[in-house]
Structure formats: C-alpha cells, structure tokens
C-alpha positions in Angstrom: 0.0 0.0 0.0 1.4 3.4 -0.9 1.9 6.3 1.5 0.2 9.5 0.6 1.9 12.7 1.6 0.4 16.2 1.2 3.3 18.5 0.4 2.8 22.2 1.1 6.0 24.1 0.0 4.6 27.5 1.0 6.5 30.8 0.8 10.0 32.2 0.7 12.6 29.4 1.0 9.8 26.8 1.5 9.9 25.5 -2.1 13.7 25.2 -2.0 14.0 23.3 1.3 11.0 21.0 0.5 12.6 20.2 -2.9 15.6 18.7 -1.1 13.4 16.7 1.3 11.5 15.3 -1.6 14.9 14.1 -3.1 15.4 12.2 0.1 12.0 10.6 -0.2 12.8 9.7 -3.8 15.9 7.8 -2.6 14.0 6.1 0.2 11.4 4.9 -2.4 14.1 3.8 -4.9 16.7 2.2 -2.5 14.6 1.2 0.5 11.1 0.4 -0.9 9.3 3.2 1.0 6.5 3.5 -1.6 5.6 7.1 -0.8 3.6 9.3 -3.2 2.9 13.0 -2.8 0.9 15.8 -4.2 1.6 19.5 -3.8 -0.7 22.3 -2.8 -0.5 25.9 -1.9 -0.6 27.5 1.6 0.2 30.8 3.1 1.0 33.7 0.9 1.1 31.6 -2.2 -2.3 30.2 -1.2 -3.7 33.7 -1.0 -2.2 34.7 -4.3 -3.7 31.7 -6.1 -7.2 31.6 -4.5 -7.6 34.5 -2.1 -7.3 32.2 0.9 -4.1 31.3 2.9 -5.6 27.9 3.5 -7.4 27.1 0.3 -10.1 24.5 0.2 -8.1 22.2 -2.2 -5.3 22.2 0.3 -7.7 21.5 3.2 -9.1 18.5 1.4 -5.7 17.2 0.4 -4.3 17.6 3.9 -7.3 15.9 5.5 -7.0 12.8 3.2 -3.2 12.4 3.5 -1.3 10.1 5.7 0.9 13.0 6.7 1.6 16.6 5.7 5.1 18.0 4.9 5.2 21.8 5.2 7.9 24.3 4.1 7.3 27.7 5.5 4.8 30.6 5.3 5.0 34.3 5.5 6.7 37.3 4.0 6.6 41.1 4.1 4.6 41.4 0.9 1.5 40.1 2.7 1.8 42.0 6.0 -0.6 44.7 4.9 -3.4 42.2 4.3 -6.3 41.9 6.8 -5.3 39.4 9.5 -7.6 36.5 8.2 -5.9 36.7 4.8 -2.2 36.8 6.0 -0.1 33.7 5.5 0.1 33.0 9.2 -3.7 32.5 9.2 -3.2 29.6 6.9 -0.7 28.0 9.3 -3.0 28.5 12.3 -5.9 27.3 10.1 -4.3 24.0 9.2 -3.3 23.3 12.8 -6.8 23.9 14.0 -8.5 22.1 11.1 -6.4 18.9 11.5 -6.5 19.0 15.3 -2.7 19.1 15.6 -2.7 19.8 19.4 0.9 18.6 20.2 4.0 20.2 18.7 7.2 18.2 19.2 10.3 20.4 18.9 13.6 18.5 19.5 16.7 20.5 20.3 19.7 18.3 19.8 23.3 19.6 19.7 25.3 17.9 17.1 28.9 17.4 18.2 30.1 18.5 14.7 28.4 21.9 15.3 29.6 22.7 18.8 31.5 25.7 17.4 28.4 27.0 15.6 26.6 27.9 18.9 27.3 31.2 20.6 27.4 29.3 23.9 30.5 27.6 25.3 30.9 24.0 24.2 31.0 22.7 27.7 27.5 24.1 28.3 25.9 22.6 25.2 27.8 19.4 24.6 25.3 16.6 25.0 22.2 18.7 25.0 19.2 16.6 23.7 15.8 17.9 24.8 12.3 17.9 23.5 9.9 20.9 23.8 6.3 19.7 23.7 4.1 22.8 22.9 0.3 22.8 23.1 -0.6 24.0 19.6 -4.3 24.7 19.1 -5.5 26.6 22.1 -4.1 29.2 24.5 -3.7 32.9 23.7 -3.4 32.4 19.9 -6.9 31.0 19.7 -8.7 32.3 22.8 -11.7 34.5 22.6 -12.4 37.4 23.0 -9.6 38.9 21.0 -9.1 42.0 18.8 -8.9 45.8 19.0 -11.9 47.5 20.5 -13.1 50.9 21.7 -13.5 51.2 25.4 -13.8 54.4 27.5 -13.1 56.6 24.6 -9.8 54.9 23.6 -8.7 51.8 21.7 -7.7 48.7 23.4 -6.1 45.5 22.2 -6.8 42.2 23.8 -6.2 38.5 23.6 -7.4 35.7 25.8 -5.3 32.8 27.2 -7.6 30.0 28.0 -7.4 26.2 28.4 -10.0 23.5 29.1 -9.3 20.6 31.4 -9.4 18.2 28.4 -6.8 20.3 26.5 -4.3 20.3 29.3 -4.9 16.6 30.0 -4.1 15.5 26.5 -0.9 17.6 26.2 0.2 16.3 29.7 -0.3 12.7 28.6 1.7 13.4 25.4 4.6 14.8 27.4 4.6 12.0 30.0 4.4 9.3 27.3 7.3 10.9 25.4 9.4 11.1 28.5 8.9 7.4 29.1 10.7 6.8 25.8 13.5 9.1 26.8 15.1 9.6 30.2 11.8 9.8 32.1 11.8 13.5 33.1 9.2 16.2 32.4 9.5 19.9 33.3 6.1 21.7 33.1 6.6 25.4 32.4 4.0 28.0 33.4 3.5 31.3 35.1 1.4 30.0 38.0 2.5 32.7 40.4 0.7 35.3 38.3 -1.7 33.8 35.8 -4.9 32.0 36.8 -4.8 29.9 33.6 -1.2 28.7 34.5 -2.4 27.8 38.0 -5.1 25.7 36.4 -2.5 24.3 34.0 -0.3 23.2 36.9 -3.2 21.6 38.8 -4.2 19.4 35.8 -0.6 18.5 35.0 -0.1 17.3 38.6 -3.3 15.3 38.7 -2.5 13.5 35.4 1.0 12.8 36.7 -0.2 11.4 40.0 -3.0 9.3 38.5 -1.3 7.9 35.4 2.5 8.6 35.3 3.9 8.5 38.7 6.9 6.6 37.3 8.0 9.8 35.4 9.8 12.5 37.3 7.9 15.8 37.2 9.2 19.3 38.0 7.7 22.8 37.5 9.4 26.0 36.4 8.1 29.5 35.8 8.6 30.6 32.2 11.0 33.4 33.0 13.2 31.1 35.0 13.0 28.4 32.3 14.2 30.9 29.7 17.2 31.6 31.9 17.9 28.0 32.7 17.9 27.0 29.0 20.9 29.2 28.6 22.6 28.6 32.0 22.2 24.8 32.1 20.3 23.3 29.2 21.4 19.7 30.0 19.1 19.6 33.0 16.1 19.3 30.7 14.7 16.2 29.0 11.1 17.0 28.1 9.6 20.4 28.5 5.8 20.7 28.3 4.2 24.1 28.1 1.5 26.3 26.6 1.2 27.6 23.0 2.7 31.1 23.7 5.5 29.9 26.1 6.3 27.0 23.8 6.6 29.2 20.8 9.2 31.4 22.6 11.1 28.7 24.5 11.5 26.3 21.5 13.0 29.1 19.4 15.4 29.9 22.2 16.3 26.2 22.5 17.0 26.1 18.8 19.9 28.5 19.2 21.6 26.1 21.5 22.3 24.1 18.4 23.9 27.0 16.5 21.3 27.4 13.8 17.6 27.3 13.6 18.1 25.7 10.3 18.9 22.4 12.0 15.7 21.8 13.9 12.7 19.8 12.7 9.2 19.6 14.3 6.2 17.4 14.3 2.6 18.6 15.0 0.5 15.6 15.9 -3.2 15.2 16.6 -5.6 12.3 17.1 -5.7 11.4 13.4 -3.4 13.7 11.5 0.2 14.9 11.6 2.2 17.6 10.0 6.0 17.9 9.8 7.9 21.1 9.2 11.2 22.9 10.0 10.8 25.3 12.8 12.4 28.2 11.0 10.5 30.8 8.9 10.3 31.6 5.3 13.5 33.7 5.3 12.5 36.0 2.4 15.8 37.7 2.4 17.6 34.6 1.0 14.6 33.2 -1.0 15.6 32.0 -4.4 19.3 32.2 -3.7 19.9 28.5 -3.0 21.5 29.4 0.4 19.0 27.9 2.8 19.8 25.0 5.1 17.5 22.1 4.1 18.6 19.8 7.0 15.7 20.8 9.3 13.3 19.8 6.6 15.1 16.6 5.9 15.1 15.8 9.6 11.3 16.6 9.6 11.0 13.7 7.1 12.9 11.6 9.6 10.3 12.5 12.3 7.5 11.6 9.8 9.1 8.2 9.2 9.3 7.6 13.0 6.0 9.1 14.4 3.5 8.5 11.5 4.8 6.0 9.1 6.2 3.5 11.6 9.5 3.3 9.8 12.0 3.9 12.6 14.7 2.0 10.8 14.5 4.4 7.8 14.4 7.4 10.2 17.7 6.2 11.7 19.2 6.0 8.2 18.2 9.6 7.4 19.6 10.8 10.7 22.8 8.9 10.0 23.1 10.5 6.6 22.7 13.9 8.1 25.4 13.1 10.6 27.7 11.8 7.9 27.5 15.0 5.8 28.3 17.0 8.9 31.2 14.7 9.6 32.5 15.5 6.1 32.6 19.2 7.0 29.8 20.3 4.7 28.0 23.5 5.9 25.4 25.8 4.5 26.0 29.5 5.1 24.1 29.6 8.4 26.5 27.1 10.0 30.0 28.1 11.1 33.3 26.2 11.1 32.8 23.9 8.1 35.5 22.8 5.8 33.3 23.1 2.7 30.5 25.7 2.1 27.6 24.2 0.1 24.3 25.4 -1.3 20.9 24.3 -0.3 20.7 21.9 -3.2 24.3 20.8 -2.7 23.5 19.8 0.9 20.4 17.9 -0.2 22.4 16.0 -2.9 25.1 15.1 -0.3 22.5 13.6 2.1 21.0 11.6 -0.8 24.4 10.3 -1.8 25.0 9.1 1.7 21.6 7.3 1.7 22.3 5.7 -1.7 25.7 4.5 -0.4 24.1 3.0 2.7 21.5 1.3 0.5 24.1 -0.2 -1.8 26.1 -1.5 1.2 23.1 -3.3 2.7 22.3 -5.3 -0.5 
C-alpha cells in the first residue's frame, strides 16, 4: 500500500528546502522500498495569491486525506498589509486547528560537529538533547475574546489565554508518554504565580501525573526562569511541556543552543493527523538564492518516518546520513566552522548520496 503525503511548500525558502526533502523521499522509495507518493498544494501567501485564501479548500481537502503533511514555511513582508484572516500565518493556524494538531514536538539536539556554531560555550551545550512539547491549538493564539476594541473613549487590544481541562490533560499525557521513551523526566513550564490559567494548567498536570504517570519525574518552572535555565544549564532538561505562547518562545530559544535554527525539525500531531515542518520561517531575504539550510526539513522527514509511518529504521538512516555530511565538513552559510561551504541543493544532494551508499552497502 502506498503512503500519501500532502506537500505544502509555502512561501520564501519553503519550495527550496522542500525540494531537497523530496529528493530524500525519492531515494527512500528507490533504494529502500518506502512506496511514498505525494501531491503538492498551496498554503500561506502563495495560497492567498492563487485563491484569495491562505488555507485554500483544495489544500484543506488534500491535507485531511493524506497520511501525513510536509510543510515548508509561510509568510513574508509582501503580505503584511493584508487583513489578518488573509495573511499567510492565518493559513498556518488554520491547518493546525483544522487537523486538530494539538501537540507540537520540537527537539533540540546539539550535534557534536556543530559545537562551534553555537554562541554558547561547548562545555555548556555538549550533550544537549531535549524535547519541547508545545500545546498548539489553544491558548492565547486561539482564545476569545480577541481583537482591537473601543473602550472608555480609547482603543484597546486584547487576547485571551484559556485552556479547558481536556486540552491540558491530553498535552500532559503526550509529554509523559514521550518522557517514558527518553530519560523519564518532564518539566512543566507555566506562570502559575501570576496567571490563573497557569495555576489551572499546573493543577491538571499534577493530577494526570499522579493518576497515570507516577513513574515519570515531574518538576515545574516559571517561564522566565525556564528561559534563563535554557541558557545557563540546558542539559538539565529532558522533556519540557508548556502552553502555546510559552512554547513558541522557548522552542526558538532552545533552537539556538544548536547553533542554527536551520537544523531543527518539528512534528505537529493530533488524534488522526500529523504535519511535519522545520521550525524556521520563510527567510524571504535569502529566498531563491539556494542558500537555505535544508537539513531541518530533511530531519522533519525523519520525524515523519518515525512518528507517523512506523519506519523507525529508515528514520535512523536519514539521521545517520545527516550526521555523515556534517562529519564531512559540509556546511550551509548559516553554519560556522565547516570545511566546505555548500548550497541548499548541494547539501540535499550530499544527504541523498549518503543514503544511496548505505542502501548499496546493505544489498
């Protein structure tokens, strides 16, 4: 049976990095019998340009019917003047909500080959391997009421951070189950000393832990302290679980431990659907220049193989191929200290060559 993937290249560098990830899928089909098929559709600014909707109906239908979604990136300055529902980011929020992708997995692993690429001291980051699990379809990004209103003769902007019991329970279970597959430690990040919604969050996290996951070690940290601790001593963390807003910020901070946001993949997973994407943006300043780092997108394919397609052995091979090109000293411009500067397509070709060689060796 074939695997059906909805491919949404999106805006900016999205088409370039996705193109390299599809090369990897081609090799996996040809050399390893993956049997994946894909169809492309528009999202974000490109979706708006084509249909007047950043999440077009054809994209919605394709994504709902696919076994998994591979996304590039959305956004760019050319669409910033549009009304908010028409901006590229509305397409991203729309697909997350439409597919029920409530859990965002963002690993931050420091590659030993890239220790010098980080702005932090090697002894601080060497060995860092953590997972941020961010609640993705609720919280302040989706809460009501929201908007800009007139009150008392002046304008006021407001957003609402809210969570239901069920929403906190399911992200808590996701975090604890993930920790069981790692080193068994969860740090729940909130602002319970100030925010009622965070106090509620902590209460539910504690209850789920006590009732179902007492074998997992649970700790709590206020978000401001967590931001500091990620820089001071990142190796203390295994799994971090937190709300949509806090997770958005902390996962980007964690990405810089690795030296480049271009190295970090993500998975957004719901009850029935899953979407995989690099965590970086559309980088319009380098769009079309063949300079982008495709490795985060390639590693997103690895996460797809592991979490949705039940092909952990192939995921391991993709990971090994990425490690091998880094061992060879190949670097895109965002990475420092390499022996050989390569383009986006050059890096993709190098990963594919490693995979082909591994495939030939196992015959």
